[in-house]
C-alpha positions in Angstrom: 10.9 1.8 2.9 8.7 3.2 0.2 7.1 6.3 1.5 9.1 6.6 4.7 11.5 9.3 3.7 11.4 13.0 4.6 10.1 15.2 1.8 12.9 16.9 -0.2 14.4 19.8 1.5 15.1 21.6 -1.7 13.1 21.1 -4.9 13.8 22.3 -8.4 10.7 21.9 -10.5 10.4 22.4 -14.2 6.9 22.3 -15.6 5.5 22.7 -19.1 1.8 23.7 -18.9 1.6 23.1 -22.6 4.1 22.3 -25.4 5.0 26.0 -25.7 4.7 27.3 -22.1 7.5 27.1 -19.5 7.7 27.7 -15.8 10.6 27.4 -13.3 10.5 27.5 -9.5 12.9 27.0 -6.7 11.5 26.2 -3.2 13.5 26.6 0.0 13.2 24.4 3.1 11.6 27.3 5.1 8.9 27.8 2.4 8.2 24.1 2.3 7.8 24.0 6.1 5.4 27.0 6.1 3.3 25.4 3.4 3.0 22.1 5.4 2.1 23.9 8.5 -0.5 25.9 6.7 -2.3 23.1 5.0 -1.9 20.1 7.3 -4.8 20.9 9.6 -7.3 21.1 6.7 -9.1 17.8 7.2 -12.6 19.0 6.6 -14.8 18.8 3.6 -12.4 20.4 1.1 -8.6 20.5 1.5 -8.2 23.0 -1.3 -9.8 26.0 -2.9 -12.2 26.5 -5.7 -15.1 24.5 -7.0 -14.0 20.8 -7.2 -15.9 18.2 -9.2 -15.9 14.8 -7.4 -17.4 11.3 -8.1 -17.8 10.1 -4.6 -21.5 9.3 -5.3 -20.6 7.7 -8.7 -21.6 10.8 -10.6 -19.8 14.0 -11.4 -21.0 16.8 -9.0 -19.6 19.7 -7.0 -18.0 18.7 -3.7 -20.2 21.4 -2.1 -23.3 19.4 -3.1 -22.2 16.1 -1.7 -23.8 15.4 1.8 -21.3 12.8 2.9 -18.2 12.8 5.1 -15.6 13.7 2.5 -12.2 15.3 2.2 -10.9 16.2 -1.3 -7.2 16.8 -2.0 -6.1 18.1 -5.4 -2.8 17.9 -7.2 -1.9 21.6 -6.4 -2.2 21.0 -2.6 -0.1 17.8 -2.8 2.6 19.7 -4.7 2.6 22.5 -2.1 3.2 20.1 0.8 5.7 17.9 -1.0 3.6 14.8 -0.7 4.2 12.5 -3.7 2.7 9.2 -2.7 -0.1 7.6 -0.7 2.1 7.2 2.3 2.3 11.0 2.7 -1.4 11.8 2.4 -1.6 12.4 6.2 0.4 15.6 5.7 -2.8 17.2 4.4 -5.4 14.7 5.8 -4.3 13.8 9.3 -7.1 11.3 9.9 -5.6 9.1 7.2 -2.7 7.0 8.4 -0.5 4.4 6.6 1.1 1.9 8.9 3.9 -0.2 7.4 7.0 -2.3 8.3 7.4 -3.1 4.6 5.0 -2.8 1.6 3.5 -6.2 2.2 2.8 -5.5 5.8 0.8 -2.3 5.1 -2.5 -1.1 6.6 -4.4 2.1 5.8 -6.7 3.5 8.5 -9.1 6.4 8.6 -9.9 7.8 12.0 -8.1 4.8 13.4 -10.4 2.3 11.7 -9.2 -0.3 9.3 -7.7 -3.8 9.1 -4.4 -4.7 10.8 -1.1 -5.3 9.1 -1.2 -7.3 5.9 1.1 -10.0 7.3 -1.7 -11.8 9.0 -4.3 -10.9 6.4 -3.1 -12.2 3.0 -6.6 -13.3 2.3 -8.5 -10.5 4.0 -9.2 -7.2 2.3 -8.5 -3.9 4.1 -11.3 -2.0 5.9 -10.2 1.1 3.9 -10.6 0.4 0.2 -8.2 1.9 -2.3 -9.7 2.8 -5.7 -7.6 4.2 -8.6 -9.6 5.3 -11.6 -12.6 3.3 -10.2 -10.6 0.0 -9.9 -10.3 -1.6 -6.5 -6.8 -2.6 -5.4 -6.9 -5.8 -3.4 -3.5 -5.5 -1.7 -2.6 -2.2 0.0 1.0 -2.5 -1.2 -0.1 -2.0 -4.8 -1.3 1.5 -3.9 2.2 2.6 -2.8 2.7 4.4 -6.1 4.2 7.8 -6.7 1.7 10.4 -7.9 1.9 11.7 -11.5 -0.9 13.2 -13.5 -3.1 13.2 -10.4 -6.4 15.0 -10.6 -7.7 14.5 -7.0 -7.9 12.2 -4.1 -11.3 11.8 -2.4 -11.2 10.5 1.2 -14.6 9.0 2.2 -15.1 8.2 5.8 -17.3 5.3 7.0 -18.9 2.3 5.2 -19.2 2.7 1.4 -21.1 -0.5 0.5 -24.0 1.1 -1.3 -21.8 3.2 -3.6 -18.7 1.0 -4.3 -18.7 -2.5 -5.7 -16.2 -3.9 -3.3 -17.5 -3.4 0.3 -15.4 -1.2 2.6 -16.2 -0.9 6.2 -14.0 2.0 7.4 -13.8 4.2 4.3 -12.3 4.6 0.9 -9.5 6.4 -0.9 -10.9 7.3 -4.4 -8.0 8.4 -6.5 -8.6 9.9 -10.0 -5.9 10.6 -12.5 -5.9 13.2 -15.3 -7.9 12.1 -18.4 -6.4 12.4 -21.9 -6.8 15.8 -23.4 -7.8 16.8 -26.9 -5.6 19.9 -26.5 -1.8 19.1 -26.8 -0.1 19.4 -23.5 3.1 18.2 -21.8 4.4 18.3 -18.3 8.0 17.8 -17.0 9.2 18.1 -13.4 12.6 17.4 -11.9 13.0 17.4 -8.1 16.2 17.1 -6.0 16.6 16.9 -2.2 18.5 15.6 0.7 19.9 12.1 0.9 20.5 12.5 -2.9 16.7 12.5 -3.6 16.1 12.6 -7.3 12.6 12.5 -9.0 11.6 12.9 -12.6 8.0 13.2 -13.7 6.8 13.6 -17.3 3.6 13.3 -19.2 2.3 14.0 -22.7 -1.3 14.2 -23.8 -3.1 15.2 -27.0 -5.4 14.1 -29.9 -4.6 11.0 -31.8 -7.4 11.0 -34.3 -9.5 14.1 -34.8 -11.8 14.9 -31.8 -12.7 11.2 -31.1 -9.4 9.6 -29.9 -6.9 11.1 -27.4 -4.0 9.6 -25.5 -1.9 10.3 -22.4 1.3 8.7 -21.2 2.9 9.4 -17.9 6.2 8.5 -16.3 7.8 8.9 -12.9 11.2 7.8 -11.5 12.2 8.3 -7.8 15.5 7.5 -6.2 16.9 8.3 -2.7 19.6 7.1 -0.5 18.6 5.4 2.7 18.1 7.5 5.9 19.5 4.7 8.1 23.2 3.8 8.2 24.1 0.2 8.7 27.3 -0.1 10.6 27.6 -3.8 10.0 27.3 -3.6 6.2 28.8 -0.1 5.9 25.9 1.2 3.8 22.8 3.3 3.9 19.5 1.4 4.0 15.8 2.1 3.7 16.4 3.7 0.3 13.9 4.5 -2.5 14.2 3.3 -6.1 11.2 3.1 -8.3 10.0 3.7 -11.8 6.4 3.8 -13.1 4.5 4.5 -16.2 0.8 4.8 -17.0 -0.9 5.0 -20.4 -4.4 6.0 -21.3 -6.6 6.1 -24.4 -9.9 8.1 -24.6 -12.3 7.2 -27.3 -15.4 9.5 -27.6 -17.2 9.0 -30.9 -20.4 10.7 -29.7 -21.8 12.7 -26.8 -23.4 9.5 -25.5 -20.5 7.1 -25.5 -17.1 7.4 -23.7 -14.5 4.7 -23.5 -11.3 4.9 -21.4 -8.5 2.3 -21.6 -5.7 2.2 -19.0 -2.4 0.3 -18.7 0.1 0.8 -15.9 3.4 -0.7 -14.7 5.5 0.0 -11.6 8.9 -1.5 -10.6 10.1 -0.7 -7.1 13.5 -2.0 -5.9 14.4 -0.2 -2.6 17.0 -1.6 -0.2 14.5 -1.8 2.6 13.3 -2.3 5.3 15.1 -2.2 8.6 14.7 -0.1 11.7 16.5 1.4 14.7 16.7 0.5 18.3 14.2 2.6 20.3 13.8 0.8 23.7 13.2 -2.5 25.4 9.7 -3.1 26.7 9.1 -4.5 30.2 8.4 -8.2 30.4 7.7 -10.8 33.2 10.8 -12.8 32.3 13.6 -13.4 34.8 16.5 -11.1 34.4 18.8 -13.7 32.8 16.3 -14.0 29.9 15.8 -10.3 29.3 17.3 -8.5 26.3 20.1 -6.9 28.2 21.4 -10.1 29.6 21.1 -12.1 26.4 22.8 -9.3 24.4 25.7 -9.1 26.9 26.1 -12.9 26.7 26.9 -12.6 23.0 28.9 -9.4 23.4 26.2 -7.5 21.5 25.9 -3.7 22.2 23.6 -2.0 19.7 23.3 1.8 19.4 20.5 2.9 21.7 19.9 6.4 20.4 17.2 6.2 17.7 18.1 9.8 16.6 21.5 8.5 15.4 19.6 6.5 12.7 22.0 3.6 13.2 21.1 0.0 12.2 23.3 -3.1 12.3 21.5 -6.0 10.6 23.9 -8.5 9.2 21.7 -10.0 6.4 20.7 -8.3 3.2 17.4 -6.5 2.9 15.2 -6.0 -0.1 11.6 -4.9 -0.8 11.3 -5.4 -4.5 7.8 -5.4 -6.0 6.2 -5.1 -9.4 2.6 -4.2 -9.9 0.8 -3.9 -13.2 -2.7 -3.8 -14.6 -5.1 -3.0 -17.4 -8.6 -1.7 -17.2 -11.4 -0.4 -19.3 -14.2 2.0 -18.4 -17.2 2.4 -20.7 -19.9 5.1 -20.1 -23.1 5.3 -22.1 -25.6 8.0 -21.5 -29.2 7.0 -22.2 -30.5 10.4 -21.2 -32.5 9.2 -18.2 -29.5 7.3 -16.8 -25.8 6.5 -17.4 -24.6 3.0 -17.6 -21.0 2.4 -16.6 -18.9 -0.7 -17.0 -15.5 -1.1 -15.2 -13.4 -4.1 -16.2 -10.0 -4.7 -14.7 -7.1 -7.1 -14.2 -4.2 -6.5 -11.9 -1.2 -8.4 -10.6 1.5 -7.9 -7.9 4.8 -9.6 -7.5 6.5 -9.2 -4.1 10.2 -10.3 -3.8 11.5 -9.3 -0.3 14.5 -10.2 1.8 14.5 -9.5 5.5 16.6 -9.8 8.6 13.8 -10.5 11.1 16.0 -10.4 14.2 16.9 -6.8 13.4 20.3 -7.2 15.0 23.9 -8.0 14.1 23.6 -11.4 15.6 23.2 -14.6 13.6 19.7 -15.4 14.7 17.9 -15.5 11.4 20.0 -15.4 8.2 17.1 -14.9 5.9 13.4 -14.4 6.2 11.3 -13.8 3.1 7.7 -14.4 2.0 7.7 -13.7 -1.8 4.1 -13.5 -3.0 2.2 -13.3 -6.3 -1.2 -11.8 -6.4 -3.7 -11.7 -9.3 -7.1 -10.1 -9.3 -9.8 -9.4 -11.8 -13.0 -7.4 -11.3 -16.1 -6.4 -13.2 -18.6 -3.7 -12.2 -21.8 -2.6 -13.9 -23.4 0.5 -12.6 -26.5 2.5 -13.5 -26.9 6.1 -12.2 -29.5 8.7 -12.8 -32.0 11.0 -11.2 -33.7 14.3 -11.7 -34.8 17.2 -9.4 -34.4 16.3 -5.8 -33.9 12.6 -6.4 -30.8 10.8 -7.5 -30.0 7.1 -7.5 -27.3 4.6 -8.3 -27.4 0.8 -8.5 -24.9 -1.8 -9.5 -23.5 -5.4 -9.8 -20.0 -6.4 -8.9 -17.7 -9.4 -9.1 -14.2 -9.8 -7.8 -11.7 -12.6 -7.8 -8.3 -12.6 -6.1 -5.6 -15.3 -5.7 -2.5 -14.8 -3.4 0.2 -17.4 -3.6 3.2 -17.3 -1.2 6.4 -19.4 -1.1 8.3 -18.3 1.9 11.6 -19.3 3.5 13.2 -18.6 6.9 16.7 -19.8 7.8 18.0 -19.7 11.3 21.7 -19.1 12.3 24.2 -20.1 15.0 22.7 -17.7 17.6 19.2 -18.9 17.0 18.9 -21.4 19.9 20.6 -19.0 22.3 18.2 -16.2 21.5 15.0 -17.9 20.7 15.1 -20.7 23.3 17.2 -19.1 26.0 15.8 -21.1 28.9 16.6 -24.4 27.2 20.0 -23.2 26.1 21.0 -22.1 29.6 19.7 -25.2 31.2 21.7 -27.5 28.9 24.8 -25.5 28.3 26.9 -27.2 31.0 26.0 -30.8 29.9 25.6 -30.4 26.2 28.1 -27.7 25.3 27.8 -24.6 23.2 28.8 -26.1 19.9 25.9 -28.6 19.9 23.4 -26.1 21.1 24.4 -23.6 18.5 24.2 -26.3 15.8 20.6 -27.2 16.8 19.2 -24.3 14.8 22.2 -23.4 12.6 21.0 -23.8 9.1 17.5 -24.9 10.2 15.3 -23.8 7.3 11.5 -23.5 7.2 9.7 -23.5 3.9 6.1 -22.3 3.9 3.7 -22.5 0.9 0.2 -21.0 0.9 -2.5 -20.1 -1.5 -5.6 -18.1 -0.7 -8.5 -17.4 -3.1 -11.3 -15.0 -2.8 -14.5 -14.7 -4.8 -16.9 -11.8 -4.0 -20.2 -10.9 -5.6 -22.4 -8.0 -4.8 -25.5 -6.0 -5.7 -26.0 -2.5 -4.3 -28.3 0.5 -4.6 -28.7 3.9 -3.0 -31.2 6.7 -3.4 -30.8 10.3 -2.2 -33.7 12.6 -1.6 -32.7 16.3 -1.1 -35.5 17.4 1.1 -34.0 20.8 1.6 -30.6 22.3 1.0 -29.5 21.1 4.4 -31.6 18.0 4.9 -31.0 14.8 2.9 -32.4 11.3 3.2 -30.2 8.5 1.8 -31.4 4.9 2.1 -29.3 2.2 0.7 -29.2 -1.6 0.3 -26.4 -4.1 -0.4 -26.2 -7.9 -0.9 -22.8 -9.5 -0.7 -21.7 -13.1 -1.1 -18.1 -13.9 -0.2 -16.3 -17.2 -0.7 -12.7 -17.8 0.5 -10.5 -20.9 0.5 -6.9 -21.4 1.6 -4.2 -23.9 2.1 -1.0 -23.6 4.1 1.9 -26.0 4.6 5.4 -25.8 6.1 8.3 -28.2 5.7 11.7 -28.1 7.4 15.3 -29.1 6.8 18.8 -28.6 8.1 20.0 -27.9 11.6 21.6 -30.4 14.0 21.4 -33.9 12.6 19.9 -36.6 14.9 18.9 -34.3 17.8 17.8 -35.9 21.1 14.1 -35.9 21.9 14.5 -32.9 24.2 16.5 -31.0 21.5 13.9 -31.9 18.9 11.1 -30.6 21.1 13.0 -27.3 21.6 13.5 -26.9 17.9 9.9 -27.8 17.1 8.9 -25.0 19.5 10.5 -22.6 17.1 9.1 -24.1 13.9 7.8 -27.5 12.9 6.1 -29.1 9.9 2.4 -28.4 9.7 -0.5 -28.1 7.2 -3.9 -26.5 7.3 -6.7 -26.0 4.8 -10.1 -24.3 5.1 -12.9 -22.8 3.0 -15.6 -20.4 4.1 -18.6 -18.8 2.4 -21.1 -16.3 3.7 -23.7 -13.8 2.4 -25.1 -10.7 3.9 -28.0 -8.3 3.2 -27.7 -4.9 4.8 
């Protein structure tokens, strides 16, 4: 599972601060542990040292001058703790949690607030917004990238509707990467660790045309063997395998105009995601329908010690995803205010394979919901101020389409496990072969498409009454339109079932269709 591996126990890093400078360091496990223990509690205003410039209020200013609930994490701190992707931010900011069973089913929370797993929310955005270089990422899975050329992460707690174009109710992760430099520089880093962890990072930046055009290109590759051993398939699972690159151009023909162009691509192909047996929860079912009795009836005896890290799923697992995007940020300084335009397009291709019964039994042979997501966004923002007053206002438009074509195939143990009462009641009269055939090969196809259009106007003014007292009124208007359609079809399984058998099978999955559209607006 991307982001669910222990940080490397031993890291060999080679960095070039410039094309002529070289540094080499070797970190031991004991040192890494000490650094984590020292920095993890720092979830206050600044999780690093020195004067840090942030853009949480849509302008560059010292973090010490920002009167909002804010945590800042810079690249140096992430390197010291071994955190190399969004999943591991909680090592230095414990109030941020990433919950995931696989990348599609991911939720980010701040102080426990945020939307639930993405599985039930393909058309609903997260309560915690993720912004990378001012671009909103509509699906949380697209933010599971490895860090390279990172400048800082700003963690904003609480609603951010009067500062950010896409409304977020629980907070925001505002991630900023290093800008192209007009001074030639290069960075290289190689890390190795346990479970054959291997990571390579590299970036190059410098001028392309005088002092008006500069570029930067960055690359990161991460591989690691899985931490779980599958005794059924005799292989390690929950591995990591990803490669990403990011390119930037900076065009600055005058002091008033600044243009940044971005392009990025990430391909992740981990053999993921399964899990271990922890315990069986209490239910109100009779004893013959409990897990222990059903497992014994099929001669199934899983490993019950989660610390053995043993899995036994019998179907292949994959969590392949590709995300890509392009964006442009244009800043023009009028003197009295700065106009900013942020234009972006992004897409996400999700190609999974799951064994949803998480056992060695032939209950579900395959379960996958491959999805394709496309989004575009446009933001116009004007920010200015003088003396004790600062202000920002903007317009925002966002479109997202998520299309899913899923398939679930059941196996010979499906009826026994998923309809145990029906199975046991009819075993003597119908026979095992017929009951097993009822769901054997029964395949459910689901197709859905969900579209979102969101438009907003927002403004905020800050009056610094004193150094310690600030008044910040804000206003936001949002209009949201959503429409979706969902349909399932079925095939396979026992031919010509009896009415009772058909009722039992339909209780597992049946053909259905649903479509709806909603629209609403809000002024707050």
